[in-house]
C-alpha positions, 0 to 999 in steps of 0.5 A, a space after each residue: 512488496 517492500 515497505 519503507 523502514 518506518 512502515 514495517 512495524 505497522 505492517 508486521 503488527 497488522 495496523 497497516 493494511 493498505 498501500 498505494 503504488 505507482 507501478 506501470 503494471 501490477 507486481 502482486 496478484 490477489 491471493 498472492 502471499 509475499 514476504 515483507 517486514 519480517 512477516 508474510 502478507 496476502 493480497 486481498 484486493 488490487 485496483 487502479 484508482 485516481 489518487 483523488 479517490 483516496 479517503 481519510 480512512 485510506 490514509 490511516 490504513 496506509 500508515 500515513 499522517 496525511 494525504 500529502 505524505 501519502 502522495 509523497 511516498 507514492 510518488 517515488 516512481 514519478 509525480 502523483 497528481 489528483 488524476 494520476 492512476 495508482 494501484 490501491 492494494 489491500 492486504 493482511 498479515 498471514 499467520 505462520 503455519 
């Protein structure tokens, strides 16, 4: 998974542990380990949810300042309305062996 430059430090530090993606199909799988932001992350959960289900806690965990900034970032592949289905991806940083 790739992250915008301004989010990479938060991902690497473990502060950001959630991402929302507008994909046609999943590009990661639960248990998969991916290199990103100069660290490796493991996917803990992935599910499709309507954007309207995003909570304040989700916004914080994704590193965004508010729901609209998260909507804007998620919309890189098309418009995101409240009823748009997006992938909710939980992850954590994996310690180097």
